[in-house]
Structure formats: C-alpha cells, structure tokens
N, CA, C, O and CB atoms as a CASP TS submission, in Angstrom:
PFRMAT TS
TARGET T0000
AUTHOR 0000-0000-0000
METHOD Language model
MODEL 1
PARENT N/A
ATOM      1  N   MET     1     -17.120  -2.175 -25.338  1.00  0.00           N
ATOM      2  CA  MET     1     -16.710  -1.595 -24.062  1.00  0.00           C
ATOM      3  C   MET     1     -15.236  -1.001 -24.930  1.00  0.00           C
ATOM      4  O   MET     1     -14.965  -1.549 -25.999  1.00  0.00           O
ATOM      5  CB  MET     1     -16.539  -2.889 -22.511  1.00  0.00           C
ATOM      6  N   ASP     2     -14.314   0.148 -24.400  1.00  0.00           N
ATOM      7  CA  ASP     2     -12.894   0.475 -24.817  1.00  0.00           C
ATOM      8  C   ASP     2     -12.766   0.353 -23.359  1.00  0.00           C
ATOM      9  O   ASP     2     -13.802   0.472 -22.705  1.00  0.00           O
ATOM     10  CB  ASP     2     -12.404   1.965 -25.719  1.00  0.00           C
ATOM     11  N   PHE     3     -11.442   0.092 -22.625  1.00  0.00           N
ATOM     12  CA  PHE     3     -10.719   0.197 -21.836  1.00  0.00           C
ATOM     13  C   PHE     3      -9.215   0.486 -21.375  1.00  0.00           C
ATOM     14  O   PHE     3      -8.481   0.156 -20.444  1.00  0.00           O
ATOM     15  CB  PHE     3     -11.018  -0.398 -21.667  1.00  0.00           C
ATOM     16  N   THR     4      -9.119   1.614 -23.011  1.00  0.00           N
ATOM     17  CA  THR     4      -7.807   1.401 -23.199  1.00  0.00           C
ATOM     18  C   THR     4      -7.510   2.998 -23.405  1.00  0.00           C
ATOM     19  O   THR     4      -8.375   3.428 -24.168  1.00  0.00           O
ATOM     20  CB  THR     4      -7.423   0.291 -24.451  1.00  0.00           C
ATOM     21  N   ILE     5      -6.528   4.128 -22.975  1.00  0.00           N
ATOM     22  CA  ILE     5      -5.881   4.892 -23.379  1.00  0.00           C
ATOM     23  C   ILE     5      -5.013   4.754 -24.218  1.00  0.00           C
ATOM     24  O   ILE     5      -4.011   4.133 -23.863  1.00  0.00           O
ATOM     25  CB  ILE     5      -5.576   5.289 -22.716  1.00  0.00           C
ATOM     26  N   THR     6      -5.083   5.290 -25.655  1.00  0.00           N
ATOM     27  CA  THR     6      -4.084   5.103 -26.497  1.00  0.00           C
ATOM     28  C   THR     6      -3.097   6.529 -27.108  1.00  0.00           C
ATOM     29  O   THR     6      -3.411   7.683 -26.815  1.00  0.00           O
ATOM     30  CB  THR     6      -4.815   4.355 -27.582  1.00  0.00           C
ATOM     31  N   THR     7      -2.063   6.239 -27.858  1.00  0.00           N
ATOM     32  CA  THR     7      -1.840   7.590 -28.100  1.00  0.00           C
ATOM     33  C   THR     7      -0.534   6.689 -28.907  1.00  0.00           C
ATOM     34  O   THR     7       0.068   5.637 -28.689  1.00  0.00           O
ATOM     35  CB  THR     7      -1.657   8.925 -26.656  1.00  0.00           C
ATOM     36  N   THR     8      -0.500   7.858 -30.034  1.00  0.00           N
ATOM     37  CA  THR     8       0.209   7.032 -31.084  1.00  0.00           C
ATOM     38  C   THR     8       1.956   7.586 -31.623  1.00  0.00           C
ATOM     39  O   THR     8       2.070   8.766 -31.955  1.00  0.00           O
ATOM     40  CB  THR     8      -0.932   7.109 -32.460  1.00  0.00           C
ATOM     41  N   SER     9       3.165   6.703 -31.668  1.00  0.00           N
ATOM     42  CA  SER     9       4.171   7.457 -31.546  1.00  0.00           C
ATOM     43  C   SER     9       5.018   7.699 -32.800  1.00  0.00           C
ATOM     44  O   SER     9       5.220   6.722 -33.520  1.00  0.00           O
ATOM     45  CB  SER     9       4.852   6.959 -30.568  1.00  0.00           C
ATOM     46  N   ALA    10       5.539   8.886 -33.148  1.00  0.00           N
ATOM     47  CA  ALA    10       6.417   8.183 -34.630  1.00  0.00           C
ATOM     48  C   ALA    10       7.860   7.366 -34.611  1.00  0.00           C
ATOM     49  O   ALA    10       8.549   6.950 -35.543  1.00  0.00           O
ATOM     50  CB  ALA    10       6.849   9.480 -35.655  1.00  0.00           C
ATOM     51  N   LEU    11       8.041   7.304 -33.148  1.00  0.00           N
ATOM     52  CA  LEU    11       9.126   6.578 -32.969  1.00  0.00           C
ATOM     53  C   LEU    11       9.849   5.202 -32.838  1.00  0.00           C
ATOM     54  O   LEU    11      10.330   5.248 -31.705  1.00  0.00           O
ATOM     55  CB  LEU    11       9.263   6.916 -32.375  1.00  0.00           C
ATOM     56  N   PRO    12      10.091   4.327 -33.244  1.00  0.00           N
ATOM     57  CA  PRO    12      10.250   3.036 -33.542  1.00  0.00           C
ATOM     58  C   PRO    12       9.834   3.151 -31.663  1.00  0.00           C
ATOM     59  O   PRO    12       9.579   4.035 -30.845  1.00  0.00           O
ATOM     60  CB  PRO    12      11.960   2.341 -34.424  1.00  0.00           C
ATOM     61  N   PHE    13      10.025   1.104 -31.717  1.00  0.00           N
ATOM     62  CA  PHE    13       9.074   0.897 -30.279  1.00  0.00           C
ATOM     63  C   PHE    13      10.150   1.106 -29.251  1.00  0.00           C
ATOM     64  O   PHE    13       9.701   1.314 -28.124  1.00  0.00           O
ATOM     65  CB  PHE    13       8.252  -0.805 -30.031  1.00  0.00           C
ATOM     66  N   ASP    14      11.856   1.101 -29.391  1.00  0.00           N
ATOM     67  CA  ASP    14      12.488   1.268 -28.060  1.00  0.00           C
ATOM     68  C   ASP    14      12.520   1.959 -27.837  1.00  0.00           C
ATOM     69  O   ASP    14      12.920   2.005 -26.673  1.00  0.00           O
ATOM     70  CB  ASP    14      13.343   1.045 -27.676  1.00  0.00           C
ATOM     71  N   ALA    15      12.211   3.400 -28.463  1.00  0.00           N
ATOM     72  CA  ALA    15      12.773   4.530 -28.432  1.00  0.00           C
ATOM     73  C   ALA    15      11.388   5.116 -27.695  1.00  0.00           C
ATOM     74  O   ALA    15      11.577   5.778 -26.675  1.00  0.00           O
ATOM     75  CB  ALA    15      13.367   5.122 -29.917  1.00  0.00           C
ATOM     76  N   THR    16      10.222   4.950 -28.071  1.00  0.00           N
ATOM     77  CA  THR    16       9.379   4.978 -27.458  1.00  0.00           C
ATOM     78  C   THR    16       8.604   4.657 -26.003  1.00  0.00           C
ATOM     79  O   THR    16       7.587   5.174 -25.539  1.00  0.00           O
ATOM     80  CB  THR    16       9.181   4.731 -28.066  1.00  0.00           C
ATOM     81  N   VAL    17       9.687   3.348 -25.330  1.00  0.00           N
ATOM     82  CA  VAL    17       9.928   2.691 -24.868  1.00  0.00           C
ATOM     83  C   VAL    17      10.786   3.987 -23.825  1.00  0.00           C
ATOM     84  O   VAL    17      10.236   4.626 -22.928  1.00  0.00           O
ATOM     85  CB  VAL    17      10.348   1.533 -25.682  1.00  0.00           C
ATOM     86  N   THR    18      12.511   4.139 -24.338  1.00  0.00           N
ATOM     87  CA  THR    18      12.547   4.869 -23.585  1.00  0.00           C
ATOM     88  C   THR    18      11.976   6.183 -23.498  1.00  0.00           C
ATOM     89  O   THR    18      12.564   6.685 -22.540  1.00  0.00           O
ATOM     90  CB  THR    18      13.416   4.824 -23.476  1.00  0.00           C
ATOM     91  N   ALA    19      10.973   7.227 -24.061  1.00  0.00           N
ATOM     92  CA  ALA    19      10.549   8.819 -24.141  1.00  0.00           C
ATOM     93  C   ALA    19       9.931   8.045 -22.428  1.00  0.00           C
ATOM     94  O   ALA    19      10.463   8.329 -21.355  1.00  0.00           O
ATOM     95  CB  ALA    19       9.090   9.690 -25.878  1.00  0.00           C
ATOM     96  N   VAL    20       8.798   7.120 -22.567  1.00  0.00           N
ATOM     97  CA  VAL    20       7.493   7.383 -21.846  1.00  0.00           C
ATOM     98  C   VAL    20       8.568   6.831 -20.314  1.00  0.00           C
ATOM     99  O   VAL    20       8.480   7.506 -19.288  1.00  0.00           O
ATOM    100  CB  VAL    20       5.702   6.214 -22.520  1.00  0.00           C
ATOM    101  N   ARG    21       9.272   5.905 -20.343  1.00  0.00           N
ATOM    102  CA  ARG    21      10.177   5.627 -18.638  1.00  0.00           C
ATOM    103  C   ARG    21      10.406   7.264 -19.094  1.00  0.00           C
ATOM    104  O   ARG    21       9.641   8.080 -18.581  1.00  0.00           O
ATOM    105  CB  ARG    21      12.121   4.116 -18.324  1.00  0.00           C
ATOM    106  N   ASP    22      11.184   7.628 -19.806  1.00  0.00           N
ATOM    107  CA  ASP    22      11.811   9.239 -19.693  1.00  0.00           C
ATOM    108  C   ASP    22      10.515  10.752 -18.625  1.00  0.00           C
ATOM    109  O   ASP    22      10.547  11.560 -17.696  1.00  0.00           O
ATOM    110  CB  ASP    22      11.965   9.810 -21.975  1.00  0.00           C
ATOM    111  N   ALA    23       9.579  10.180 -19.737  1.00  0.00           N
ATOM    112  CA  ALA    23       8.228  10.980 -18.695  1.00  0.00           C
ATOM    113  C   ALA    23       7.772  10.446 -17.481  1.00  0.00           C
ATOM    114  O   ALA    23       7.303  11.389 -16.844  1.00  0.00           O
ATOM    115  CB  ALA    23       6.818  11.044 -19.393  1.00  0.00           C
ATOM    116  N   LEU    24       7.687   9.524 -16.919  1.00  0.00           N
ATOM    117  CA  LEU    24       7.225   8.957 -16.225  1.00  0.00           C
ATOM    118  C   LEU    24       8.052   9.683 -15.060  1.00  0.00           C
ATOM    119  O   LEU    24       7.737  10.381 -14.097  1.00  0.00           O
ATOM    120  CB  LEU    24       7.193   7.594 -16.538  1.00  0.00           C
ATOM    121  N   ALA    25       9.506   9.098 -15.698  1.00  0.00           N
ATOM    122  CA  ALA    25      10.530  10.165 -13.948  1.00  0.00           C
ATOM    123  C   ALA    25      10.262  11.270 -14.327  1.00  0.00           C
ATOM    124  O   ALA    25      10.215  11.795 -13.215  1.00  0.00           O
ATOM    125  CB  ALA    25      12.618  10.220 -13.574  1.00  0.00           C
ATOM    126  N   ASP    26       9.988  12.272 -15.184  1.00  0.00           N
ATOM    127  CA  ASP    26      10.251  13.533 -15.094  1.00  0.00           C
ATOM    128  C   ASP    26       8.607  14.109 -14.186  1.00  0.00           C
ATOM    129  O   ASP    26       8.487  15.317 -13.978  1.00  0.00           O
ATOM    130  CB  ASP    26      10.653  14.164 -16.830  1.00  0.00           C
ATOM    131  N   GLN    27       7.597  13.246 -13.777  1.00  0.00           N
ATOM    132  CA  GLN    27       6.758  14.084 -12.826  1.00  0.00           C
ATOM    133  C   GLN    27       6.455  12.712 -12.089  1.00  0.00           C
ATOM    134  O   GLN    27       5.423  12.117 -11.778  1.00  0.00           O
ATOM    135  CB  GLN    27       5.325  15.110 -13.503  1.00  0.00           C
ATOM    136  N   GLY    28       8.211  12.405 -11.907  1.00  0.00           N
ATOM    137  CA  GLY    28       7.965  11.526  -9.994  1.00  0.00           C
ATOM    138  C   GLY    28       7.493  10.123  -9.976  1.00  0.00           C
ATOM    139  O   GLY    28       7.127   9.539  -8.956  1.00  0.00           O
ATOM    140  N   PHE    29       7.531   9.464 -11.527  1.00  0.00           N
ATOM    141  CA  PHE    29       7.276   7.778 -10.964  1.00  0.00           C
ATOM    142  C   PHE    29       8.399   7.040 -11.820  1.00  0.00           C
ATOM    143  O   PHE    29       8.959   7.510 -12.810  1.00  0.00           O
ATOM    144  CB  PHE    29       5.442   6.978 -11.395  1.00  0.00           C
ATOM    145  N   GLY    30       8.669   5.499 -11.109  1.00  0.00           N
ATOM    146  CA  GLY    30       9.351   4.786 -11.603  1.00  0.00           C
ATOM    147  C   GLY    30       9.036   4.483 -11.704  1.00  0.00           C
ATOM    148  O   GLY    30       7.977   4.410 -11.079  1.00  0.00           O
ATOM    149  N   VAL    31       9.427   3.529 -12.934  1.00  0.00           N
ATOM    150  CA  VAL    31       8.775   2.035 -13.139  1.00  0.00           C
ATOM    151  C   VAL    31       9.163   0.162 -12.737  1.00  0.00           C
ATOM    152  O   VAL    31       9.965  -0.696 -13.105  1.00  0.00           O
ATOM    153  CB  VAL    31       8.769   2.092 -14.522  1.00  0.00           C
ATOM    154  N   LEU    32       7.931   0.307 -11.706  1.00  0.00           N
ATOM    155  CA  LEU    32       8.687  -1.117 -10.137  1.00  0.00           C
ATOM    156  C   LEU    32       7.939  -2.394 -10.647  1.00  0.00           C
ATOM    157  O   LEU    32       7.450  -3.093  -9.760  1.00  0.00           O
ATOM    158  CB  LEU    32       7.931  -0.775  -7.786  1.00  0.00           C
ATOM    159  N   THR    33       7.783  -2.781 -11.869  1.00  0.00           N
ATOM    160  CA  THR    33       7.517  -3.931 -12.810  1.00  0.00           C
ATOM    161  C   THR    33       7.263  -3.582 -14.242  1.00  0.00           C
ATOM    162  O   THR    33       6.998  -2.482 -14.726  1.00  0.00           O
ATOM    163  CB  THR    33       6.351  -4.691 -12.345  1.00  0.00           C
ATOM    164  N   GLU    34       7.412  -4.840 -14.865  1.00  0.00           N
ATOM    165  CA  GLU    34       7.632  -4.171 -16.542  1.00  0.00           C
ATOM    166  C   GLU    34       7.176  -5.894 -16.828  1.00  0.00           C
ATOM    167  O   GLU    34       7.451  -6.898 -16.171  1.00  0.00           O
ATOM    168  CB  GLU    34       9.800  -3.342 -17.297  1.00  0.00           C
ATOM    169  N   ILE    35       6.342  -5.715 -18.142  1.00  0.00           N
ATOM    170  CA  ILE    35       5.394  -7.280 -18.236  1.00  0.00           C
ATOM    171  C   ILE    35       6.076  -7.575 -19.930  1.00  0.00           C
ATOM    172  O   ILE    35       5.301  -7.062 -20.737  1.00  0.00           O
ATOM    173  CB  ILE    35       2.958  -7.035 -18.160  1.00  0.00           C
ATOM    174  N   ASP    36       6.840  -8.000 -20.381  1.00  0.00           N
ATOM    175  CA  ASP    36       6.778  -8.271 -21.939  1.00  0.00           C
ATOM    176  C   ASP    36       5.871  -8.981 -22.203  1.00  0.00           C
ATOM    177  O   ASP    36       6.003 -10.205 -22.180  1.00  0.00           O
ATOM    178  CB  ASP    36       7.836  -8.856 -22.563  1.00  0.00           C
ATOM    179  N   ILE    37       4.953  -8.500 -22.457  1.00  0.00           N
ATOM    180  CA  ILE    37       3.749  -9.743 -23.534  1.00  0.00           C
ATOM    181  C   ILE    37       4.447 -10.387 -24.487  1.00  0.00           C
ATOM    182  O   ILE    37       4.660 -11.592 -24.352  1.00  0.00           O
ATOM    183  CB  ILE    37       2.401  -8.995 -24.588  1.00  0.00           C
ATOM    184  N   ALA    38       4.960  -9.623 -25.710  1.00  0.00           N
ATOM    185  CA  ALA    38       5.357 -10.445 -26.611  1.00  0.00           C
ATOM    186  C   ALA    38       6.314 -11.453 -26.508  1.00  0.00           C
ATOM    187  O   ALA    38       6.218 -12.550 -27.058  1.00  0.00           O
ATOM    188  CB  ALA    38       5.643  -9.841 -27.404  1.00  0.00           C
ATOM    189  N   ALA    39       7.308 -11.056 -25.752  1.00  0.00           N
ATOM    190  CA  ALA    39       8.018 -12.549 -24.641  1.00  0.00           C
ATOM    191  C   ALA    39       6.931 -13.827 -24.307  1.00  0.00           C
ATOM    192  O   ALA    39       6.948 -14.919 -24.875  1.00  0.00           O
ATOM    193  CB  ALA    39       8.472 -11.864 -22.717  1.00  0.00           C
ATOM    194  N   THR    40       6.113 -13.461 -23.382  1.00  0.00           N
ATOM    195  CA  THR    40       5.427 -14.005 -21.975  1.00  0.00           C
ATOM    196  C   THR    40       4.251 -15.538 -23.359  1.00  0.00           C
ATOM    197  O   THR    40       4.265 -16.766 -23.442  1.00  0.00           O
ATOM    198  CB  THR    40       3.977 -11.968 -20.665  1.00  0.00           C
ATOM    199  N   LEU    41       3.459 -14.388 -24.114  1.00  0.00           N
ATOM    200  CA  LEU    41       3.078 -15.218 -24.709  1.00  0.00           C
ATOM    201  C   LEU    41       4.519 -16.140 -25.974  1.00  0.00           C
ATOM    202  O   LEU    41       5.207 -17.161 -25.948  1.00  0.00           O
ATOM    203  CB  LEU    41       1.791 -14.411 -25.264  1.00  0.00           C
ATOM    204  N   HIS    42       4.459 -15.831 -26.217  1.00  0.00           N
ATOM    205  CA  HIS    42       5.605 -16.475 -27.356  1.00  0.00           C
ATOM    206  C   HIS    42       6.252 -17.639 -26.337  1.00  0.00           C
ATOM    207  O   HIS    42       6.472 -18.614 -27.055  1.00  0.00           O
ATOM    208  CB  HIS    42       7.062 -15.101 -28.020  1.00  0.00           C
ATOM    209  N   THR    43       6.541 -17.857 -25.325  1.00  0.00           N
ATOM    210  CA  THR    43       7.190 -18.111 -24.074  1.00  0.00           C
ATOM    211  C   THR    43       6.007 -19.645 -23.881  1.00  0.00           C
ATOM    212  O   THR    43       6.217 -20.764 -24.349  1.00  0.00           O
ATOM    213  CB  THR    43       7.109 -16.490 -22.714  1.00  0.00           C
ATOM    214  N   LYS    44       4.859 -19.225 -23.097  1.00  0.00           N
ATOM    215  CA  LYS    44       3.931 -19.532 -22.523  1.00  0.00           C
ATOM    216  C   LYS    44       2.959 -20.528 -23.267  1.00  0.00           C
ATOM    217  O   LYS    44       2.538 -21.593 -22.816  1.00  0.00           O
ATOM    218  CB  LYS    44       3.462 -18.439 -22.159  1.00  0.00           C
ATOM    219  N   ILE    45       2.629 -19.843 -24.775  1.00  0.00           N
ATOM    220  CA  ILE    45       1.665 -20.496 -25.346  1.00  0.00           C
ATOM    221  C   ILE    45       2.447 -20.590 -27.372  1.00  0.00           C
ATOM    222  O   ILE    45       2.010 -20.858 -28.491  1.00  0.00           O
ATOM    223  CB  ILE    45      -0.045 -19.417 -24.926  1.00  0.00           C
ATOM    224  N   GLY    46       3.494 -20.260 -26.872  1.00  0.00           N
ATOM    225  CA  GLY    46       4.439 -20.439 -28.394  1.00  0.00           C
ATOM    226  C   GLY    46       3.663 -19.302 -30.176  1.00  0.00           C
ATOM    227  O   GLY    46       3.817 -19.503 -31.380  1.00  0.00           O
ATOM    228  N   GLU    47       2.783 -18.057 -29.289  1.00  0.00           N
ATOM    229  CA  GLU    47       2.551 -16.934 -30.408  1.00  0.00           C
ATOM    230  C   GLU    47       3.589 -16.248 -30.468  1.00  0.00           C
ATOM    231  O   GLU    47       4.614 -16.357 -29.796  1.00  0.00           O
ATOM    232  CB  GLU    47       1.450 -15.982 -30.239  1.00  0.00           C
ATOM    233  N   THR    48       3.215 -15.182 -31.668  1.00  0.00           N
ATOM    234  CA  THR    48       3.962 -14.246 -32.037  1.00  0.00           C
ATOM    235  C   THR    48       3.270 -13.192 -32.308  1.00  0.00           C
ATOM    236  O   THR    48       2.685 -13.054 -33.383  1.00  0.00           O
ATOM    237  CB  THR    48       4.681 -14.551 -32.937  1.00  0.00           C
ATOM    238  N   VAL    49       3.253 -12.184 -31.209  1.00  0.00           N
ATOM    239  CA  VAL    49       2.706 -10.869 -31.424  1.00  0.00           C
ATOM    240  C   VAL    49       3.723  -9.115 -31.235  1.00  0.00           C
ATOM    241  O   VAL    49       4.617  -8.817 -30.442  1.00  0.00           O
ATOM    242  CB  VAL    49       1.480 -11.003 -30.312  1.00  0.00           C
ATOM    243  N   PRO    50       3.194  -8.466 -32.118  1.00  0.00           N
ATOM    244  CA  PRO    50       4.199  -7.244 -31.997  1.00  0.00           C
ATOM    245  C   PRO    50       4.146  -7.244 -30.864  1.00  0.00           C
ATOM    246  O   PRO    50       3.358  -7.784 -30.088  1.00  0.00           O
ATOM    247  CB  PRO    50       3.992  -5.884 -32.578  1.00  0.00           C
ATOM    248  N   PRO    51       5.652  -6.154 -30.602  1.00  0.00           N
ATOM    249  CA  PRO    51       6.639  -5.687 -29.536  1.00  0.00           C
ATOM    250  C   PRO    51       5.297  -5.066 -28.176  1.00  0.00           C
ATOM    251  O   PRO    51       4.835  -4.015 -28.621  1.00  0.00           O
ATOM    252  CB  PRO    51       7.941  -4.143 -30.389  1.00  0.00           C
ATOM    253  N   GLN    52       4.818  -5.312 -27.180  1.00  0.00           N
ATOM    254  CA  GLN    52       3.979  -4.924 -25.908  1.00  0.00           C
ATOM    255  C   GLN    52       4.632  -4.962 -24.410  1.00  0.00           C
ATOM    256  O   GLN    52       5.395  -5.855 -24.042  1.00  0.00           O
ATOM    257  CB  GLN    52       2.784  -5.900 -25.865  1.00  0.00           C
ATOM    258  N   LEU    53       4.203  -3.817 -23.568  1.00  0.00           N
ATOM    259  CA  LEU    53       4.869  -4.028 -22.695  1.00  0.00           C
ATOM    260  C   LEU    53       4.033  -2.942 -22.026  1.00  0.00           C
ATOM    261  O   LEU    53       3.634  -1.840 -22.401  1.00  0.00           O
ATOM    262  CB  LEU    53       6.332  -4.050 -22.879  1.00  0.00           C
ATOM    263  N   ILE    54       3.874  -3.869 -20.545  1.00  0.00           N
ATOM    264  CA  ILE    54       2.830  -3.614 -19.756  1.00  0.00           C
ATOM    265  C   ILE    54       4.064  -2.566 -18.368  1.00  0.00           C
ATOM    266  O   ILE    54       4.555  -3.299 -17.510  1.00  0.00           O
ATOM    267  CB  ILE    54       1.844  -5.446 -19.236  1.00  0.00           C
ATOM    268  N   LEU    55       4.428  -1.072 -18.278  1.00  0.00           N
ATOM    269  CA  LEU    55       4.725  -0.399 -17.663  1.00  0.00           C
ATOM    270  C   LEU    55       4.117  -0.759 -16.044  1.00  0.00           C
ATOM    271  O   LEU    55       2.924  -1.055 -16.104  1.00  0.00           O
ATOM    272  CB  LEU    55       4.458   0.675 -18.365  1.00  0.00           C
ATOM    273  N   GLY    56       4.572  -0.788 -14.900  1.00  0.00           N
ATOM    274  CA  GLY    56       3.997  -1.069 -13.686  1.00  0.00           C
ATOM    275  C   GLY    56       4.611   0.674 -13.187  1.00  0.00           C
ATOM    276  O   GLY    56       5.804   0.864 -12.950  1.00  0.00           O
ATOM    277  N   ALA    57       3.717   1.632 -13.113  1.00  0.00           N
ATOM    278  CA  ALA    57       4.868   2.494 -12.917  1.00  0.00           C
ATOM    279  C   ALA    57       4.001   2.995 -11.040  1.00  0.00           C
ATOM    280  O   ALA    57       2.950   2.587 -10.546  1.00  0.00           O
ATOM    281  CB  ALA    57       5.106   4.071 -14.592  1.00  0.00           C
ATOM    282  N   CYS    58       5.198   4.141 -10.409  1.00  0.00           N
ATOM    283  CA  CYS    58       4.131   4.076  -9.435  1.00  0.00           C
ATOM    284  C   CYS    58       5.377   5.601  -8.774  1.00  0.00           C
ATOM    285  O   CYS    58       6.602   5.677  -8.676  1.00  0.00           O
ATOM    286  CB  CYS    58       3.741   2.097  -8.338  1.00  0.00           C
ATOM    287  N   ASN    59       4.408   6.424  -8.510  1.00  0.00           N
ATOM    288  CA  ASN    59       5.224   7.695  -7.351  1.00  0.00           C
ATOM    289  C   ASN    59       5.156   7.514  -6.086  1.00  0.00           C
ATOM    290  O   ASN    59       3.958   7.707  -5.874  1.00  0.00           O
ATOM    291  CB  ASN    59       4.664   9.163  -7.341  1.00  0.00           C
ATOM    292  N   PRO    60       5.640   7.269  -5.084  1.00  0.00           N
ATOM    293  CA  PRO    60       5.802   7.415  -3.912  1.00  0.00           C
ATOM    294  C   PRO    60       5.284   8.300  -3.125  1.00  0.00           C
ATOM    295  O   PRO    60       5.329   8.045  -1.922  1.00  0.00           O
ATOM    296  CB  PRO    60       6.712   7.447  -3.800  1.00  0.00           C
ATOM    297  N   GLN    61       4.889   9.100  -3.402  1.00  0.00           N
ATOM    298  CA  GLN    61       4.970  10.711  -2.439  1.00  0.00           C
ATOM    299  C   GLN    61       3.018  10.452  -2.695  1.00  0.00           C
ATOM    300  O   GLN    61       2.126  10.281  -1.865  1.00  0.00           O
ATOM    301  CB  GLN    61       6.165  12.849  -3.575  1.00  0.00           C
ATOM    302  N   LEU    62       2.986  10.536  -4.271  1.00  0.00           N
ATOM    303  CA  LEU    62       1.076   9.842  -4.476  1.00  0.00           C
ATOM    304  C   LEU    62       0.650   8.987  -3.939  1.00  0.00           C
ATOM    305  O   LEU    62      -0.439   9.131  -3.383  1.00  0.00           O
ATOM    306  CB  LEU    62       0.541   9.260  -5.661  1.00  0.00           C
ATOM    307  N   ALA    63       1.398   7.635  -3.881  1.00  0.00           N
ATOM    308  CA  ALA    63       0.789   6.236  -3.285  1.00  0.00           C
ATOM    309  C   ALA    63       1.113   6.519  -1.739  1.00  0.00           C
ATOM    310  O   ALA    63       0.483   5.784  -0.979  1.00  0.00           O
ATOM    311  CB  ALA    63       1.627   4.626  -3.947  1.00  0.00           C
ATOM    312  N   HIS    64       2.047   7.519  -1.071  1.00  0.00           N
ATOM    313  CA  HIS    64       1.300   7.658   0.332  1.00  0.00           C
ATOM    314  C   HIS    64       0.256   8.457   0.496  1.00  0.00           C
ATOM    315  O   HIS    64      -0.780   8.255   1.129  1.00  0.00           O
ATOM    316  CB  HIS    64       2.079   8.087   1.303  1.00  0.00           C
ATOM    317  N   ARG    65       0.609   9.408  -0.139  1.00  0.00           N
ATOM    318  CA  ARG    65      -0.854   9.894  -0.085  1.00  0.00           C
ATOM    319  C   ARG    65      -2.063   9.061  -0.287  1.00  0.00           C
ATOM    320  O   ARG    65      -2.963   9.108   0.551  1.00  0.00           O
ATOM    321  CB  ARG    65      -1.000  10.830  -0.997  1.00  0.00           C
ATOM    322  N   ALA    66      -2.145   8.394  -1.205  1.00  0.00           N
ATOM    323  CA  ALA    66      -3.457   7.725  -1.131  1.00  0.00           C
ATOM    324  C   ALA    66      -3.690   7.130  -0.163  1.00  0.00           C
ATOM    325  O   ALA    66      -4.664   7.598   0.428  1.00  0.00           O
ATOM    326  CB  ALA    66      -3.724   6.937  -1.975  1.00  0.00           C
ATOM    327  N   LEU    67      -3.090   5.981   0.477  1.00  0.00           N
ATOM    328  CA  LEU    67      -2.580   5.082   1.752  1.00  0.00           C
ATOM    329  C   LEU    67      -3.731   6.051   2.325  1.00  0.00           C
ATOM    330  O   LEU    67      -4.953   5.904   2.334  1.00  0.00           O
ATOM    331  CB  LEU    67      -0.648   5.072   2.481  1.00  0.00           C
ATOM    332  N   GLN    68      -2.541   7.570   3.018  1.00  0.00           N
ATOM    333  CA  GLN    68      -3.276   8.149   4.215  1.00  0.00           C
ATOM    334  C   GLN    68      -4.392   8.423   4.273  1.00  0.00           C
ATOM    335  O   GLN    68      -4.994   8.427   5.347  1.00  0.00           O
ATOM    336  CB  GLN    68      -2.919   9.085   4.605  1.00  0.00           C
ATOM    337  N   SER    69      -5.073   8.784   2.884  1.00  0.00           N
ATOM    338  CA  SER    69      -6.723   9.213   2.802  1.00  0.00           C
ATOM    339  C   SER    69      -7.760   8.166   2.565  1.00  0.00           C
ATOM    340  O   SER    69      -8.943   8.506   2.587  1.00  0.00           O
ATOM    341  CB  SER    69      -6.992  10.202   1.619  1.00  0.00           C
ATOM    342  N   GLU    70      -7.357   6.657   2.291  1.00  0.00           N
ATOM    343  CA  GLU    70      -8.300   5.452   1.818  1.00  0.00           C
ATOM    344  C   GLU    70      -6.848   3.930   2.088  1.00  0.00           C
ATOM    345  O   GLU    70      -6.009   3.273   1.472  1.00  0.00           O
ATOM    346  CB  GLU    70      -9.011   5.841  -0.451  1.00  0.00           C
ATOM    347  N   PRO    71      -7.294   4.082   3.101  1.00  0.00           N
ATOM    348  CA  PRO    71      -5.790   2.912   3.555  1.00  0.00           C
ATOM    349  C   PRO    71      -6.204   1.182   3.051  1.00  0.00           C
ATOM    350  O   PRO    71      -5.445   0.225   2.890  1.00  0.00           O
ATOM    351  CB  PRO    71      -5.516   2.850   5.884  1.00  0.00           C
ATOM    352  N   ARG    72      -7.396   1.259   2.929  1.00  0.00           N
ATOM    353  CA  ARG    72      -7.787  -0.247   1.532  1.00  0.00           C
ATOM    354  C   ARG    72      -7.684  -0.451   0.302  1.00  0.00           C
ATOM    355  O   ARG    72      -8.042  -1.527  -0.177  1.00  0.00           O
ATOM    356  CB  ARG    72      -8.979  -0.626   1.266  1.00  0.00           C
TER
END
C-alpha cells in the first residue's frame, strides 16, 4: 500500500525546496514546521540518507474554516 504523493523535479534539492515554499506561499500557505530527516537520522542514529525534508504547511483561512465545520 502506497501512502505517498510524489513528483519529480529537474531542479537541485535546495532549488526545489525554494520552489515548493514559493508555490505554497502563492496558494496562501505558510510553513510552520520543518523536519530535516537526513540531519535527524544522522544525529540520532548515525545513518546517512539523501536530503529529505518534511514541510508542515498551513493556510490559516482554510484551517479556520475546517475548525468551524469540525472542531475535533
């Protein structure tokens, strides 16, 4: 079972991250959290993996509307 949504970018990693942040901002989303998976795994268990980030994005207007219709 696959739980991911993927796309491929021809840009280098750092440029891709910038492009994603810009695209999110264009749609009214801000990045509230950032988890650097590669750095965390290296620090915690000494493993080296390719660069990977989890960006926790939020659109305040959409979040407010969602909470109004379902507060739980």
